[in-house]
C-alpha positions in Angstrom: -5.3 17.9 15.6 -7.2 17.5 12.3 -10.2 15.4 12.4 -9.9 12.4 10.0 -12.8 11.2 7.8 -11.2 8.1 6.4 -14.0 5.8 5.3 -15.3 3.1 7.8 -13.4 -0.2 6.9 -10.4 1.6 5.3 -7.7 1.4 7.9 -4.4 -0.3 8.3 -5.8 -0.9 11.8 -6.7 -4.4 10.6 -5.2 -7.7 10.5 -4.3 -8.6 6.9 -3.8 -11.8 4.9 -1.2 -11.5 2.5 -0.7 -13.7 -0.5 2.8 -12.0 -1.1 4.3 -14.2 -3.6 2.9 -17.5 -5.1 5.1 -19.3 -7.8 3.0 -21.7 -9.6 4.2 -24.5 -12.1 1.9 -25.4 -14.8 2.9 -28.3 -17.2 0.3 -28.2 -20.1 0.0 -30.4 -23.2 -0.1 -28.8 -26.7 0.1 -30.3 -30.1 3.4 -32.0 -29.3 4.3 -34.4 -26.2 5.6 -31.9 -23.1 4.7 -28.6 -24.4 7.0 -27.5 -21.9 6.6 -25.7 -18.3 4.8 -22.3 -18.1 6.2 -21.0 -14.8 4.6 -17.8 -13.7 4.3 -15.6 -10.4 1.3 -14.1 -9.1 1.6 -11.2 -6.6 -1.5 -10.5 -4.9 -1.8 -8.8 -1.6 -5.3 -9.4 0.1 -6.0 -6.3 2.1 -8.3 -6.7 5.1 -9.8 -3.7 6.9 -11.4 -3.2 10.4 -15.0 -3.7 10.2 -17.2 -0.3 9.9 -18.1 0.2 13.6 -15.2 -1.0 15.2 -13.0 1.2 12.8 -15.3 4.1 12.9 -14.7 4.3 16.9 -10.9 3.8 16.5 -10.7 6.5 14.0 -12.8 8.8 16.3 -10.7 8.0 19.1 -7.4 8.7 17.2 -8.5 11.9 15.6 -9.6 13.5 18.8 -7.0 12.2 21.2 -3.5 13.6 22.0 -0.8 11.2 21.1 1.3 9.7 23.9 4.2 10.8 21.7 5.0 12.1 18.2 8.0 11.7 16.0 8.9 14.6 13.3 10.2 12.9 10.4 11.2 16.0 9.0 14.0 16.5 11.4 17.1 14.6 11.5 16.7 13.6 15.2 13.2 12.3 14.5 14.6 10.4 11.3 17.5 9.0 13.3 15.4 8.0 16.3 13.6 5.5 14.0 16.5 5.0 12.0 15.0 6.2 9.0 16.6 7.5 5.9 14.5 9.5 3.3 15.3 8.4 -0.2 13.8 10.4 -3.1 13.0 9.8 -7.0 11.3 11.5 -9.8 9.2 9.6 -12.1 8.8 9.5 -15.9 5.7 8.9 -18.1 6.3 6.2 -20.5 4.3 4.6 -23.5 3.4 0.8 -22.9 1.5 -1.9 -24.9 -2.0 -2.7 -23.7 -5.2 -3.9 -25.0 -8.2 -2.1 -25.8 -11.6 -2.7 -23.8 -13.7 -5.6 -25.0 -17.5 -5.9 -24.9 -17.4 -7.2 -21.3 -15.3 -4.0 -20.3 -11.9 -5.9 -19.8 -8.9 -6.0 -21.8 -9.7 -7.9 -25.0 -7.1 -9.1 -27.4 -6.8 -6.0 -29.6 -3.5 -4.0 -28.7 -3.5 -0.7 -28.3 -0.9 2.0 -26.8 -1.3 3.4 -23.3 0.6 5.2 -20.6 2.4 4.4 -17.5 5.1 6.0 -15.1 8.2 4.6 -13.9 9.5 3.5 -11.4 6.5 1.8 -9.5 8.2 2.2 -6.1 5.5 1.1 -3.9 6.8 -2.4 -3.2 8.1 -3.2 0.2 11.0 -5.1 -1.8 11.8 -2.5 -4.3 15.4 -1.8 -4.6 15.9 2.2 -3.9 19.6 1.9 -3.0 20.5 3.8 -6.0 18.0 6.7 -5.2 19.0 10.3 -3.9 19.3 10.4 -0.2 17.6 13.5 1.2 18.0 15.4 4.2 14.8 15.0 6.3 14.8 19.0 7.0 14.5 19.5 3.2 11.4 17.6 2.8 9.6 21.1 2.0 12.2 21.6 -0.7 10.4 21.8 -4.2 11.1 18.8 -6.3 10.1 17.1 -9.7 10.5 18.9 -12.8 7.0 20.8 -12.3 3.9 20.9 -14.2 2.5 17.3 -15.0 4.6 15.7 -12.3 4.8 12.6 -10.0 7.5 11.4 -7.5 8.2 9.1 -4.6 9.5 9.5 -1.0 10.5 6.3 0.8 11.6 5.6 4.3 11.7 2.6 6.3 11.0 3.2 10.1 12.1 1.1 12.9 9.9 1.2 16.0 12.5 2.5 18.7 12.7 1.3 22.4 11.3 4.4 23.7 9.9 7.7 22.3 11.2 10.2 24.9 9.6 8.7 28.0 7.1 6.8 26.2 7.5 2.7 25.7 5.8 2.1 22.4 5.5 -1.6 23.0 1.9 -2.6 22.1 1.0 1.1 20.7 -0.7 2.0 17.9 1.1 4.1 15.1 -0.3 6.9 12.9 1.4 8.3 10.2 0.4 11.8 9.2 1.9 13.8 6.1 0.7 16.5 3.7 2.0 17.0 0.1 1.6 19.8 -2.2 -0.9 19.0 -3.9 -1.8 15.4 -3.5 -0.4 12.1 -2.0 -0.9 8.2 -2.1 0.7 6.2 0.7 1.8 2.5 0.6 2.8 0.7 3.7 4.8 -2.3 3.4 4.1 -2.9 0.0 0.4 -2.6 0.3 -2.2 0.4 -0.9 -5.5 -0.7 0.6 -8.6 1.1 -1.0 -12.3 1.0 -0.7 -14.9 2.4 -2.5 -15.9 6.0 -1.7 -12.8 6.0 0.5 -11.3 9.5 0.9 -7.7 10.0 2.4 -5.7 7.5 4.4 -4.0 5.6 1.9 -5.4 7.4 -1.4 -5.8 11.0 -2.0 -7.5 13.1 0.6 -8.0 16.3 -1.3 -6.3 19.6 -2.2 -3.3 20.1 -0.2 -4.9 18.1 2.6 -3.6 15.8 5.2 -3.2 12.1 4.8 -3.6 10.1 8.1 -3.6 6.5 8.4 -2.9 3.6 11.1 0.5 1.8 10.1 1.0 -0.5 13.0 -1.0 -1.9 16.1 0.2 -3.7 18.9 3.9 -2.6 17.4 7.1 -4.0 19.0 10.6 -2.2 19.2 12.8 -3.1 16.5 9.9 -3.9 14.1 10.4 -2.2 10.5 7.5 -0.6 8.5 8.4 0.5 5.0 6.6 3.7 3.7 6.3 4.9 0.2 4.5 8.3 -0.6 3.6 8.9 -4.0 3.3 12.9 -4.7 1.1 14.2 -7.4 1.4 17.6 -8.9 -2.3 19.1 -9.4 -4.7 20.1 -10.3 -4.0 17.1 -13.1 -6.2 18.5 -15.7 -4.5 21.8 -15.5 -0.9 21.2 -14.5 0.3 23.9 -12.5 3.5 26.2 -12.8 4.9 24.9 -9.8 6.4 21.7 -7.9 5.9 18.8 -5.4 7.1 19.0 -1.9 6.1 17.4 1.6 5.0 20.0 4.0 5.4 17.6 7.0 5.6 14.1 7.9 5.0 12.6 11.4 4.6 9.5 13.3 1.8 9.4 16.2 2.3 6.8 19.1 -1.2 6.3 20.6 -1.6 3.9 23.8 -5.0 2.4 22.6 -6.3 -1.3 22.5 -4.7 -3.5 20.1 -7.0 -6.3 20.3 -8.5 -8.5 17.6 -11.0 -6.7 15.4 -13.3 -8.3 12.7 -12.4 -7.5 9.2 -13.9 -6.9 5.6 -12.1 -7.2 2.4 -10.7 -4.4 0.3 -9.6 -4.4 -3.2 -6.6 -6.9 -4.0 -3.4 -5.9 -6.1 -2.7 -8.5 -8.7 0.3 -8.8 -10.8 1.1 -11.7 -13.0 4.5 -12.2 -14.2 4.0 -13.6 -17.7 7.4 -15.4 -18.2 5.8 -17.4 -21.4 3.1 -15.9 -23.5 1.3 -19.0 -23.2 0.2 -18.0 -20.1 -2.6 -15.6 -21.7 -4.6 -18.7 -22.6 -4.9 -19.5 -18.7 -4.8 -16.2 -17.1 -6.7 -13.2 -18.3 -5.2 -9.6 -18.8 -7.2 -8.1 -15.8 -7.3 -11.0 -13.2 -9.6 -11.1 -10.5 -9.3 -12.7 -7.1 -12.7 -14.5 -6.2 -14.3 -17.4 -4.2 -13.9 -17.6 -0.4 -13.2 -20.2 2.2 -15.6 -19.6 5.1 -13.4 -19.7 7.9 -9.9 -19.1 9.3 -9.7 -20.3 12.9 -6.4 -18.9 13.6 -4.3 -16.2 11.8 -1.3 -14.1 12.5 -1.5 -10.6 11.7 1.6 -8.5 10.5 2.9 -8.4 13.8 3.2 -12.2 14.4 0.3 -12.0 16.9 -2.1 -14.5 16.9 -5.8 -14.0 16.0 -8.9 -15.9 16.2 -11.2 -14.4 13.8 -13.8 -15.7 11.4 -13.8 -14.4 7.9 -16.7 -14.9 5.6 -15.0 -13.5 2.2 -11.5 -14.3 1.8 -10.5 -14.7 -1.7 -8.0 -17.4 -3.3 -6.4 -17.6 -6.3 -7.8 -20.7 -7.6 -10.9 -19.0 -9.4 -8.6 -17.3 -12.1 -5.5 -20.0 -12.2 -7.9 -22.9 -13.6 -6.7 -26.4 -14.2 -6.3 -28.3 -17.4 -5.2 -31.8 -18.3 
Protein backbone atom coordinates (compact mmCIF):
# COMPACT_ATOMS: atom_id res chain seq x y z
CA UNK A 1 0.00 0.00 0.00
CA UNK A 2 1.40 3.39 -0.88
CA UNK A 3 2.15 5.85 1.87
CA UNK A 4 -0.05 8.93 1.86
CA UNK A 5 1.49 12.28 2.75
CA UNK A 6 -1.66 14.35 2.56
CA UNK A 7 -1.21 17.51 4.63
CA UNK A 8 -2.38 17.57 8.17
CA UNK A 9 -5.89 18.92 8.55
CA UNK A 10 -6.83 18.03 4.99
CA UNK A 11 -9.02 14.97 5.37
CA UNK A 12 -12.59 13.96 4.92
CA UNK A 13 -12.09 12.27 8.28
CA UNK A 14 -13.75 15.28 9.77
CA UNK A 15 -17.17 16.37 10.69
CA UNK A 16 -18.32 19.09 8.32
CA UNK A 17 -20.70 21.98 8.60
CA UNK A 18 -22.44 22.65 5.29
CA UNK A 19 -24.15 25.78 4.15
CA UNK A 20 -25.54 23.90 1.15
CA UNK A 21 -28.10 26.34 -0.17
CA UNK A 22 -29.22 29.58 1.39
CA UNK A 23 -31.80 31.65 -0.46
CA UNK A 24 -32.02 35.20 0.68
CA UNK A 25 -34.64 37.80 -0.15
CA UNK A 26 -33.64 41.43 0.12
CA UNK A 27 -36.05 44.28 -0.46
CA UNK A 28 -34.16 47.48 -1.13
CA UNK A 29 -35.19 51.05 -1.65
CA UNK A 30 -34.10 52.83 -4.78
CA UNK A 31 -35.06 56.16 -6.24
CA UNK A 32 -38.63 54.98 -6.52
CA UNK A 33 -40.86 53.41 -3.89
CA UNK A 34 -40.48 49.67 -3.72
CA UNK A 35 -37.47 49.11 -5.91
CA UNK A 36 -38.44 45.45 -6.01
CA UNK A 37 -37.01 42.34 -4.49
CA UNK A 38 -33.55 41.10 -5.13
CA UNK A 39 -33.51 37.36 -4.75
CA UNK A 40 -30.32 35.49 -4.91
CA UNK A 41 -28.76 32.27 -3.73
CA UNK A 42 -25.51 31.87 -1.98
CA UNK A 43 -24.07 28.42 -2.21
CA UNK A 44 -21.31 28.04 0.32
CA UNK A 45 -19.90 24.84 1.69
CA UNK A 46 -17.85 25.14 4.82
CA UNK A 47 -15.39 22.33 4.82
CA UNK A 48 -13.97 21.36 8.16
CA UNK A 49 -11.13 18.91 8.61
CA UNK A 50 -9.46 17.03 11.41
CA UNK A 51 -7.02 18.73 13.73
CA UNK A 52 -3.39 18.33 12.76
CA UNK A 53 -2.40 15.84 15.42
CA UNK A 54 -5.41 13.58 15.17
CA UNK A 55 -5.44 13.65 11.40
CA UNK A 56 -1.75 12.83 11.20
CA UNK A 57 -2.33 9.83 13.42
CA UNK A 58 -5.30 8.63 11.35
CA UNK A 59 -3.41 9.16 8.11
CA UNK A 60 -0.48 7.12 9.38
CA UNK A 61 -2.78 4.34 10.53
CA UNK A 62 -4.66 4.07 7.24
CA UNK A 63 -1.56 4.41 5.07
CA UNK A 64 0.23 1.57 6.85
CA UNK A 65 -2.54 -0.83 7.77
CA UNK A 66 -4.19 -3.42 5.56
CA UNK A 67 -7.88 -2.66 5.03
CA UNK A 68 -10.43 -5.15 6.26
CA UNK A 69 -11.89 -5.25 2.76
CA UNK A 70 -11.40 -3.65 -0.64
CA UNK A 71 -13.78 -3.01 -3.53
CA UNK A 72 -12.31 -2.67 -7.01
CA UNK A 73 -14.44 -0.07 -8.80
CA UNK A 74 -12.77 -0.98 -12.10
CA UNK A 75 -14.62 -4.30 -12.15
CA UNK A 76 -18.27 -5.02 -12.85
CA UNK A 77 -18.59 -6.99 -9.62
CA UNK A 78 -17.13 -4.14 -7.59
CA UNK A 79 -19.33 -1.48 -9.15
CA UNK A 80 -22.41 -3.67 -8.76
CA UNK A 81 -21.62 -4.36 -5.10
CA UNK A 82 -21.88 -0.63 -4.31
CA UNK A 83 -24.70 -0.10 -6.83
CA UNK A 84 -22.44 2.24 -8.75
CA UNK A 85 -22.57 3.29 -12.37
CA UNK A 86 -19.66 5.13 -13.94
CA UNK A 87 -20.62 8.13 -16.06
CA UNK A 88 -18.24 10.08 -18.25
CA UNK A 89 -17.98 13.46 -19.96
CA UNK A 90 -15.36 15.45 -21.83
CA UNK A 91 -15.06 19.17 -21.13
CA UNK A 92 -14.82 22.23 -23.35
CA UNK A 93 -12.78 25.37 -22.76
CA UNK A 94 -14.97 28.46 -23.23
CA UNK A 95 -14.67 32.25 -23.26
CA UNK A 96 -16.37 34.01 -20.34
CA UNK A 97 -16.89 37.57 -19.17
CA UNK A 98 -14.98 38.45 -16.04
CA UNK A 99 -13.42 41.44 -14.29
CA UNK A 100 -9.84 42.67 -14.20
CA UNK A 101 -7.97 42.73 -10.90
CA UNK A 102 -8.27 45.94 -8.92
CA UNK A 103 -5.77 47.69 -6.68
CA UNK A 104 -6.86 45.45 -3.81
CA UNK A 105 -6.14 42.33 -5.83
CA UNK A 106 -9.84 41.49 -6.09
CA UNK A 107 -12.13 41.64 -9.16
CA UNK A 108 -12.84 45.27 -10.04
CA UNK A 109 -15.59 46.91 -12.10
CA UNK A 110 -13.41 46.75 -15.22
CA UNK A 111 -14.76 44.09 -17.56
CA UNK A 112 -12.42 41.67 -19.28
CA UNK A 113 -12.44 38.32 -21.01
CA UNK A 114 -11.29 35.11 -19.37
CA UNK A 115 -11.46 31.36 -19.88
CA UNK A 116 -13.46 28.69 -18.09
CA UNK A 117 -14.51 25.15 -18.87
CA UNK A 118 -17.82 23.37 -19.07
CA UNK A 119 -19.38 21.38 -17.50
CA UNK A 120 -18.69 22.09 -13.83
CA UNK A 121 -19.72 18.67 -12.58
CA UNK A 122 -18.40 18.46 -9.04
CA UNK A 123 -21.71 19.28 -7.37
CA UNK A 124 -23.65 16.53 -5.66
CA UNK A 125 -26.87 17.60 -7.41
CA UNK A 126 -25.29 17.86 -10.85
CA UNK A 127 -27.43 16.11 -13.45
CA UNK A 128 -25.26 13.55 -15.24
CA UNK A 129 -28.21 11.50 -16.53
CA UNK A 130 -27.36 12.44 -20.11
CA UNK A 131 -23.73 11.39 -19.84
CA UNK A 132 -22.19 8.31 -21.37
CA UNK A 133 -22.39 5.26 -19.12
CA UNK A 134 -19.08 3.42 -19.27
CA UNK A 135 -18.19 -0.15 -18.41
CA UNK A 136 -16.01 -0.12 -15.26
CA UNK A 137 -13.57 -2.46 -16.97
CA UNK A 138 -12.86 0.30 -19.51
CA UNK A 139 -11.75 2.97 -17.03
CA UNK A 140 -8.24 2.58 -18.43
CA UNK A 141 -9.46 3.33 -21.95
CA UNK A 142 -7.89 6.51 -23.34
CA UNK A 143 -10.47 9.28 -23.25
CA UNK A 144 -10.69 13.03 -23.98
CA UNK A 145 -9.61 14.64 -27.24
CA UNK A 146 -5.98 14.67 -26.10
CA UNK A 147 -3.44 17.50 -25.86
CA UNK A 148 -4.82 20.25 -23.55
CA UNK A 149 -7.70 18.25 -22.12
CA UNK A 150 -9.84 17.81 -19.02
CA UNK A 151 -12.63 15.34 -18.29
CA UNK A 152 -15.01 14.03 -15.63
CA UNK A 153 -15.76 10.61 -14.18
CA UNK A 154 -18.71 10.38 -11.79
CA UNK A 155 -20.04 7.51 -9.68
CA UNK A 156 -22.45 7.37 -6.76
CA UNK A 157 -21.69 4.52 -4.39
CA UNK A 158 -23.98 2.93 -1.81
CA UNK A 159 -22.40 1.37 1.27
CA UNK A 160 -23.32 -2.34 1.04
CA UNK A 161 -24.61 -4.53 3.85
CA UNK A 162 -21.46 -6.60 3.64
CA UNK A 163 -18.19 -6.53 1.72
CA UNK A 164 -17.30 -10.18 1.54
CA UNK A 165 -17.36 -11.33 5.15
CA UNK A 166 -16.82 -7.80 6.49
CA UNK A 167 -19.65 -5.76 8.01
CA UNK A 168 -18.88 -2.14 6.97
CA UNK A 169 -21.15 -0.53 9.56
CA UNK A 170 -19.16 2.05 11.52
CA UNK A 171 -16.05 1.70 9.35
CA UNK A 172 -13.96 4.32 7.58
CA UNK A 173 -13.84 4.35 3.77
CA UNK A 174 -10.84 5.50 1.77
CA UNK A 175 -11.10 6.19 -1.97
CA UNK A 176 -7.87 5.60 -3.88
CA UNK A 177 -7.38 6.30 -7.58
CA UNK A 178 -4.69 7.20 -10.07
CA UNK A 179 -5.23 9.07 -13.31
CA UNK A 180 -2.88 9.74 -16.17
CA UNK A 181 -1.83 12.48 -15.54
CA UNK A 182 -3.46 14.43 -12.63
CA UNK A 183 -6.74 14.36 -10.73
CA UNK A 184 -8.95 16.39 -8.41
CA UNK A 185 -11.66 14.61 -6.43
CA UNK A 186 -15.00 15.94 -5.24
CA UNK A 187 -16.96 14.09 -2.56
CA UNK A 188 -20.65 14.87 -2.10
CA UNK A 189 -20.23 18.18 -3.92
CA UNK A 190 -17.20 19.33 -1.94
CA UNK A 191 -13.50 19.67 -2.71
CA UNK A 192 -11.65 20.53 0.52
CA UNK A 193 -8.26 22.14 0.18
CA UNK A 194 -5.70 23.63 2.47
CA UNK A 195 -2.55 25.67 1.88
CA UNK A 196 0.41 23.39 1.06
CA UNK A 197 -1.91 20.42 0.50
CA UNK A 198 -0.62 17.73 -1.83
CA UNK A 199 -2.93 14.93 -2.88
CA UNK A 200 -6.19 13.86 -1.34
CA UNK A 201 -8.81 15.98 -3.07
CA UNK A 202 -6.27 18.02 -5.07
CA UNK A 203 -3.43 17.16 -7.45
CA UNK A 204 -0.87 14.86 -5.86
CA UNK A 205 1.76 14.76 -8.58
CA UNK A 206 2.69 13.30 -11.92
CA UNK A 207 0.67 10.10 -12.36
CA UNK A 208 0.49 9.83 -8.57
CA UNK A 209 -2.19 8.22 -6.44
CA UNK A 210 -4.92 10.32 -4.86
CA UNK A 211 -6.13 8.95 -1.52
CA UNK A 212 -8.75 10.50 0.70
CA UNK A 213 -11.21 9.50 3.37
CA UNK A 214 -14.74 9.76 1.99
CA UNK A 215 -16.69 8.45 4.98
CA UNK A 216 -16.31 7.73 8.68
CA UNK A 217 -18.71 5.74 10.80
CA UNK A 218 -20.57 4.76 7.65
CA UNK A 219 -23.89 2.96 7.54
CA UNK A 220 -25.15 0.40 5.00
CA UNK A 221 -27.41 2.14 2.51
CA UNK A 222 -25.56 5.46 2.85
CA UNK A 223 -24.71 7.02 -0.51
CA UNK A 224 -21.58 8.96 -1.43
CA UNK A 225 -21.21 10.87 -4.69
CA UNK A 226 -17.72 10.91 -6.22
CA UNK A 227 -16.67 13.18 -9.08
CA UNK A 228 -13.15 12.81 -10.44
CA UNK A 229 -11.74 15.59 -12.61
CA UNK A 230 -9.04 14.34 -14.96
CA UNK A 231 -6.27 16.57 -16.28
CA UNK A 232 -3.85 15.87 -19.13
CA UNK A 233 -0.35 17.09 -18.45
CA UNK A 234 2.04 18.67 -18.20
CA UNK A 235 -0.34 21.56 -18.75
CA UNK A 236 2.41 23.92 -19.92
CA UNK A 237 3.41 21.43 -22.62
CA UNK A 238 0.24 19.52 -23.58
CA UNK A 239 1.22 15.94 -24.41
CA UNK A 240 0.34 13.94 -27.48
CA UNK A 241 -1.74 11.49 -25.47
CA UNK A 242 -4.99 11.22 -23.53
CA UNK A 243 -6.55 10.88 -20.08
CA UNK A 244 -7.38 7.57 -18.47
CA UNK A 245 -7.96 6.12 -15.00
CA UNK A 246 -5.41 3.48 -14.07
CA UNK A 247 -7.41 2.18 -11.10
CA UNK A 248 -10.08 3.13 -8.60
CA UNK A 249 -10.88 1.31 -5.38
CA UNK A 250 -12.57 1.62 -2.01
CA UNK A 251 -10.80 0.54 1.18
CA UNK A 252 -12.85 -0.32 4.25
CA UNK A 253 -10.97 0.19 7.52
CA UNK A 254 -12.29 -0.89 10.89
CA UNK A 255 -10.94 2.09 12.86
CA UNK A 256 -12.50 4.44 15.39
CA UNK A 257 -14.94 7.00 14.02
CA UNK A 258 -15.23 9.00 17.22
CA UNK A 259 -15.39 12.82 17.38
CA UNK A 260 -12.36 14.78 16.22
CA UNK A 261 -11.49 18.43 16.70
CA UNK A 262 -11.69 20.36 13.46
CA UNK A 263 -10.16 23.36 11.76
CA UNK A 264 -11.64 25.31 8.84
CA UNK A 265 -10.63 24.98 5.24
CA UNK A 266 -11.31 27.12 2.21
CA UNK A 267 -14.97 27.64 1.36
CA UNK A 268 -16.71 27.29 -1.99
CA UNK A 269 -18.95 30.31 -2.58
CA UNK A 270 -21.17 30.84 -5.58
CA UNK A 271 -23.54 33.79 -5.84
CA UNK A 272 -26.39 33.36 -8.31
CA UNK A 273 -26.99 36.93 -9.49
CA UNK A 274 -30.62 36.90 -10.58
CA UNK A 275 -30.70 40.71 -10.49
CA UNK A 276 -27.72 42.92 -11.49
CA UNK A 277 -28.52 45.14 -8.50
CA UNK A 278 -27.02 42.44 -6.31
CA UNK A 279 -23.58 43.66 -7.42
CA UNK A 280 -24.03 46.68 -5.14
CA UNK A 281 -24.38 44.36 -2.16
CA UNK A 282 -22.24 41.29 -2.81
CA UNK A 283 -18.74 41.75 -4.28
CA UNK A 284 -17.50 39.77 -7.26
CA UNK A 285 -15.24 37.60 -5.12
CA UNK A 286 -17.11 37.28 -1.78
CA UNK A 287 -15.43 35.81 1.25
CA UNK A 288 -17.07 34.21 4.25
CA UNK A 289 -15.70 35.44 7.55
CA UNK A 290 -16.59 36.12 11.20
CA UNK A 291 -17.36 33.29 13.56
CA UNK A 292 -19.67 32.23 16.33
CA UNK A 293 -17.52 30.85 19.13
CA UNK A 294 -19.23 27.61 20.00
CA UNK A 295 -21.55 24.95 18.66
CA UNK A 296 -22.50 22.65 21.52
CA UNK A 297 -23.94 19.93 19.33
CA UNK A 298 -23.70 19.28 15.62
CA UNK A 299 -24.53 16.39 13.36
CA UNK A 300 -21.92 15.21 10.95
CA UNK A 301 -22.55 14.05 7.40
CA UNK A 302 -23.68 10.68 8.72
CA UNK A 303 -26.31 12.14 11.06
CA UNK A 304 -24.33 11.32 14.17
CA UNK A 305 -24.36 13.89 16.96
CA UNK A 306 -21.02 15.45 17.75
CA UNK A 307 -20.34 17.62 20.77
CA UNK A 308 -17.51 19.80 19.52
CA UNK A 309 -16.42 23.34 20.20
CA UNK A 310 -15.45 25.37 17.15
CA UNK A 311 -13.47 28.56 17.41
CA UNK A 312 -13.62 29.65 13.79
CA UNK A 313 -16.76 28.81 11.87
CA UNK A 314 -17.57 31.37 9.18
CA UNK A 315 -21.01 32.86 8.71
CA UNK A 316 -22.55 34.44 5.65
CA UNK A 317 -23.55 37.70 7.31
CA UNK A 318 -20.23 39.46 6.91
CA UNK A 319 -20.56 39.91 3.17
CA UNK A 320 -24.34 39.94 2.86
CA UNK A 321 -24.78 43.07 4.94
CA UNK A 322 -27.98 44.96 5.57
CA UNK A 323 -29.60 48.13 4.30
CA UNK A 324 -32.65 50.23 4.97
